[in-house]
C-alpha positions in Angstrom: -47.2 81.7 -0.3 -49.8 79.4 1.1 -49.4 77.0 -1.9 -45.6 77.0 -1.4 -45.9 76.3 2.3 -48.4 73.5 1.6 -46.1 72.0 -1.1 -43.1 72.2 1.3 -45.0 70.7 4.2 -46.5 67.8 2.2 -43.2 67.1 0.5 -41.3 67.0 3.8 -44.0 64.8 5.4 -43.8 62.3 2.5 -40.0 62.3 2.8 -40.0 61.7 6.5 -42.7 59.0 6.2 -40.8 57.0 3.7 -37.4 57.5 5.4 -38.6 56.7 8.9 -40.4 53.5 7.8 -37.2 52.4 6.1 -35.0 53.4 9.1 -37.4 51.9 11.7 -37.5 48.6 9.9 -33.8 48.6 9.3 -32.8 49.5 12.9 -35.0 46.8 14.3 -32.9 44.2 12.4 -29.8 45.3 14.2 -29.2 43.1 17.3 -27.8 44.0 20.6 -24.4 42.5 21.6 -25.8 41.7 25.0 -28.1 39.2 23.4 -25.3 37.3 21.5 -23.8 34.1 22.9 -20.1 33.6 23.4 -18.4 30.7 21.6 -18.6 27.3 23.4 -15.2 26.1 22.2 -11.8 27.8 22.1 -12.2 31.4 21.0 -9.6 33.0 18.7 -7.0 35.2 20.1 -7.7 39.0 20.1 -5.4 41.9 20.2 -7.0 45.1 21.5 -5.3 48.2 19.9 -5.8 51.6 21.5 -4.3 54.8 20.2 -3.8 57.4 23.0 -2.6 61.0 22.7 -2.9 63.2 25.7 -5.6 61.0 27.3 -4.6 61.3 31.0 -8.1 62.1 32.0 -9.7 58.9 30.7 -7.1 56.3 29.8 -6.6 54.5 33.1 -10.3 53.8 33.8 -11.0 52.8 30.2 -8.0 50.6 30.0 -8.9 48.8 33.3 -12.3 47.9 31.8 -10.4 46.4 28.8 -8.1 44.4 31.1 -11.1 43.2 33.0 -12.7 41.6 29.9 -13.7 38.0 30.5 -11.8 36.7 27.6 -9.0 34.2 27.9 -6.8 34.8 24.8 -6.3 38.5 24.8 -3.4 41.0 24.6 -3.6 44.7 24.7 -1.4 47.1 22.7 -1.6 50.7 23.8 0.1 53.1 21.5 1.2 56.3 23.1 1.1 58.7 20.2 3.5 61.6 21.1 1.6 62.5 24.3 2.8 65.6 26.1 0.9 64.9 29.3 1.0 61.9 31.7 -0.5 59.4 29.3 2.8 57.6 28.6 3.6 57.3 32.3 0.2 55.9 33.1 0.5 53.3 30.4 3.9 52.2 31.5 2.8 51.9 35.1 -0.2 49.8 34.1 1.9 47.6 31.8 4.3 46.9 34.7 1.4 45.5 36.7 -0.2 43.4 33.9 1.9 41.4 31.4 -1.1 41.3 28.9 -0.5 45.0 28.3 2.2 46.2 25.9 3.0 49.8 25.3 4.3 51.3 22.1 5.7 54.8 22.3 5.6 56.8 19.1 7.9 59.8 19.2 7.8 60.9 15.5 5.0 60.9 13.0 5.9 59.8 9.5 4.9 62.1 6.6 1.4 61.7 5.1 -0.1 59.9 8.2 -2.6 61.2 10.7 -1.4 60.4 14.2 -4.3 58.2 15.2 -4.2 56.2 11.9 -0.5 55.7 12.2 -0.8 54.6 15.9 -3.6 52.1 15.1 -1.7 50.7 12.1 1.5 50.3 14.2 -0.4 48.5 17.0 -2.2 46.2 14.6 1.0 45.3 12.7 2.6 44.2 15.9 -0.2 41.8 16.7 0.0 38.0 16.1 -3.6 37.0 17.0 -6.4 36.1 14.5 -8.6 39.1 15.5 -7.8 42.7 16.2 -10.1 45.1 18.0 -9.6 48.8 17.4 -11.0 50.9 20.2 -10.6 54.4 21.7 -8.9 55.6 24.9 -12.2 56.6 26.6 -14.3 53.5 25.8 -15.6 51.2 28.6 -16.6 47.6 28.3 -18.8 45.1 30.2 -16.8 42.0 31.0 -18.6 39.8 28.5 -18.8 42.3 25.7 -15.8 41.0 23.7 -16.7 37.4 24.0 -20.2 38.0 22.7 -19.0 40.1 19.8 -16.5 37.4 18.8 -19.2 34.8 19.0 -21.3 36.9 16.6 -18.4 37.4 14.2 -17.5 33.7 14.2 -21.0 32.4 13.7 -21.6 34.8 10.8 -18.2 34.1 9.3 -17.6 37.8 9.2 -14.5 39.8 8.5 -15.6 42.9 10.4 -18.0 43.7 13.2 -18.7 47.4 14.1 -20.5 48.0 17.3 -22.4 51.2 18.0 -21.7 52.2 21.7 -24.0 53.7 24.2 -23.3 57.4 24.2 -23.4 58.6 27.8 -23.3 62.3 28.1 -24.3 64.6 31.0 -27.3 66.9 31.0 -30.4 67.2 28.8 -28.7 69.3 26.1 -26.1 66.6 25.3 -28.5 63.8 25.8 -30.7 65.4 23.2 -27.8 65.8 20.8 -26.8 62.1 21.0 -30.0 60.6 19.4 -30.2 63.5 16.8 -26.6 62.8 15.8 -27.4 59.1 15.7 -30.4 59.7 13.4 -28.4 61.8 11.0 -25.5 59.3 11.1 -27.9 56.4 10.4 -29.5 58.2 7.5 -26.0 58.9 6.1 -24.6 55.3 6.6 -27.7 53.0 6.6 -26.0 50.6 9.1 -28.7 47.9 8.5 -27.4 47.6 5.0 -23.8 46.9 6.0 -24.4 43.2 6.0 -25.8 43.3 2.5 -23.0 42.3 0.0 -24.9 44.0 -2.8 -25.1 47.3 -1.0 -22.4 50.0 -1.0 -23.4 50.9 2.6 -20.7 50.3 5.1 -20.0 51.2 8.7 -17.0 51.6 11.0 -17.1 52.8 14.6 -14.0 54.1 16.4 -15.2 52.7 19.8 -15.4 49.1 18.4 -14.0 47.9 15.1 -13.4 44.1 15.4 -11.6 42.7 12.3 -10.0 39.6 11.1 -6.3 40.5 11.0 -5.6 38.6 7.8 -8.3 40.5 5.9 -7.1 43.8 7.4 -3.5 43.1 6.4 -4.7 42.0 2.9 -6.3 45.4 2.4 -3.1 47.3 3.5 -4.0 48.0 7.1 -4.6 51.7 7.7 -2.3 52.8 4.9 -5.0 53.4 2.3 -6.8 55.6 4.8 -3.7 57.2 6.4 -5.0 60.8 6.0 -8.7 60.3 6.8 -9.9 62.0 10.0 -13.0 59.8 9.7 -10.7 56.8 9.8 -13.2 54.5 11.6 -15.9 54.9 9.0 -13.4 54.5 6.2 -12.0 51.4 7.8 -15.5 50.0 7.5 -15.5 50.8 3.8 -12.1 49.2 3.4 -13.1 46.0 5.2 -16.2 45.6 3.1 -14.3 46.0 -0.1 -13.1 43.0 -2.2 -16.0 40.9 -0.9 -15.5 41.4 2.8 -18.3 40.4 5.1 -19.5 43.0 7.6 -22.2 43.5 10.2 -23.3 45.8 13.0 -24.4 45.5 16.6 -25.8 47.9 19.2 -23.6 48.1 22.3 -26.0 49.4 24.9 -25.3 48.0 28.4 -22.1 46.4 27.0 -19.9 49.1 25.5 -20.2 52.8 26.4 -18.3 56.0 26.1 -18.7 59.4 27.7 -18.5 60.9 24.3 -18.3 64.6 25.2 -18.7 66.4 28.5 -19.9 69.8 27.3 -21.4 71.4 24.2 -18.1 73.2 23.7 -16.4 69.8 23.5 -18.9 68.6 20.9 -18.2 71.6 18.7 -14.4 71.4 19.1 -14.3 67.6 18.7 -16.5 67.4 15.5 -14.8 70.4 13.9 -11.8 68.3 13.0 -13.7 65.8 10.9 -17.2 67.1 9.9 -15.9 68.6 6.6 -14.2 65.3 5.8 -17.6 63.5 5.8 -18.3 65.5 2.6 -14.9 64.7 1.1 -14.0 68.4 1.5 -16.5 69.5 -1.1 -18.1 72.9 -0.3 -21.0 72.2 -2.7 -21.9 69.1 -0.7 -22.0 71.1 2.5 -24.3 73.7 1.0 -26.6 71.0 -0.3 -26.7 69.1 3.0 -27.4 72.3 4.9 -30.3 73.2 2.7 -31.7 69.7 3.0 -31.3 69.8 6.8 -33.1 73.1 7.0 -36.0 71.9 4.9 -36.4 68.4 6.4 -35.5 69.1 10.1 -36.3 72.7 10.8 -39.2 73.6 8.6 -41.7 71.2 10.2 -41.1 72.9 13.6 -41.2 76.4 12.1 -44.3 75.5 10.2 -46.2 74.6 13.3 -46.4 78.3 14.2 -46.5 80.0 10.8 -48.9 77.8 8.8 -52.6 77.0 9.1 -55.0 74.4 7.7 -53.6 71.4 5.7 -50.0 72.8 5.9 -50.1 72.9 9.7 -51.6 69.4 9.8 -48.8 68.1 7.6 -46.2 69.7 9.9 -47.9 68.2 13.0 -47.7 64.8 11.5 -44.1 65.3 10.5 -43.1 66.3 14.0 -44.9 63.2 15.4 -42.9 61.0 13.0 -39.6 62.7 14.0 -40.5 62.2 17.7 -41.3 58.5 17.1 -37.9 58.1 15.4 -36.2 59.9 18.3 -37.9 57.6 20.8 -36.8 54.5 18.8 -33.2 55.8 18.7 -33.2 56.5 22.4 -33.4 52.7 22.9 -29.8 52.5 21.9 -28.2 55.2 24.1 -28.7 56.7 27.5 -31.3 59.5 27.1 -34.9 60.2 27.7 -37.6 60.1 25.0 -39.1 63.4 25.9 -35.9 65.1 25.0 -37.2 64.9 21.5 -38.5 68.4 22.2 -35.0 69.7 21.7 -34.7 68.2 18.2 -34.5 71.5 16.3 -31.9 72.9 18.6 -29.7 69.8 18.1 -30.1 70.1 14.3 -28.9 73.8 14.6 -25.8 72.6 16.5 -25.1 70.1 13.8 -25.4 72.7 11.0 -23.2 75.1 13.0 -20.5 72.4 13.6 -20.5 71.4 9.9 -20.0 75.0 8.8 -17.5 75.7 11.5 -15.5 72.7 10.4 -15.8 73.7 6.7 -14.8 77.3 7.2 -12.0 76.6 9.7 -10.5 74.0 7.5 -10.6 76.2 4.4 -9.2 79.3 6.2 -6.4 77.3 7.9 -5.8 75.3 4.7 -6.0 72.1 6.7 -7.0 70.5 10.0 -5.5 70.7 13.5 -5.9 67.4 15.3 -4.3 66.7 18.6 -1.9 69.7 18.2 -0.7 68.5 14.8 -1.5 70.4 11.5 -2.5 68.4 8.4 -2.6 70.3 5.1 -5.8 70.2 3.2 -4.0 69.2 0.0 -2.8 66.0 1.7 -6.2 65.3 3.2 -7.9 65.7 -0.1 -5.4 63.5 -1.9 
């Protein structure tokens, strides 16, 4: 048993050492949008497209921050996707007070479309500007955020810029979860490789996907990803296809979202799309769970159950994990010492993944915003 524990501890240490060096080096190459300069000359027009279904809690404050953007050539299309609360009335009232805001009311969902994908597609197809910004109904912007992102896109001659927002959540539990989720997300997507045309890595972020409309239309809009719950990430893949140029920015102090307000919201919110990240393959979920348990839980367990070289290896691994957590905390609102909660947050991620998998399989599909989508359609 001691030999097995030593082998596990040393293997995990080596894996974390290599992965963290790659990640730390890569993450340091991603710039902050606050450090980018706006264009000096006339900036291209931008249509901001927001899909909203039953968003009465957040939509008005978020939309006011969009309308307060310091950007001359802007129009906003808010798509009310079959809301049953006051969302539609709020949007109509705000549109009456600001002619830059146009509201599209969707009353019926076409077959083989997710509601959000259809709403974003409809909003973008009604745009006439050179650029389209897809964002969510709970995202807030600093006044200069869009101008700086457009400057970055224009100078890089990019087709797509994804911006990772500052995740602002209340309490130490959620503020621990945010960086841990970000670490896992970065390991899965490798965002620093999105700019590399030779890499298959890609990124899309629902809070901020800025695209050239011509390139978006050329790829069919959201139609090729009409049934993807992870539509933002898949949009990134779509925009990078066929030679599209893509890059990523951090949005701290410029774009932020109160992602979830409780642990229950985290679980319910991620249940709808966690299984889709594995393309609905049960074997992939099993493999990922075993890998998470070995890489992320064993080092902390090993601190208490191993001795000698094995324990030293686990101590070093925990220090590496802590360093990566601290680095990630630069990009979102949290405190470095919350790294102590790393194993708890990993357990939450594992639970959410399995809850999403089992609920989807038992239901035979996904319920998202009160609409049921069959698993057969999602897989196809």
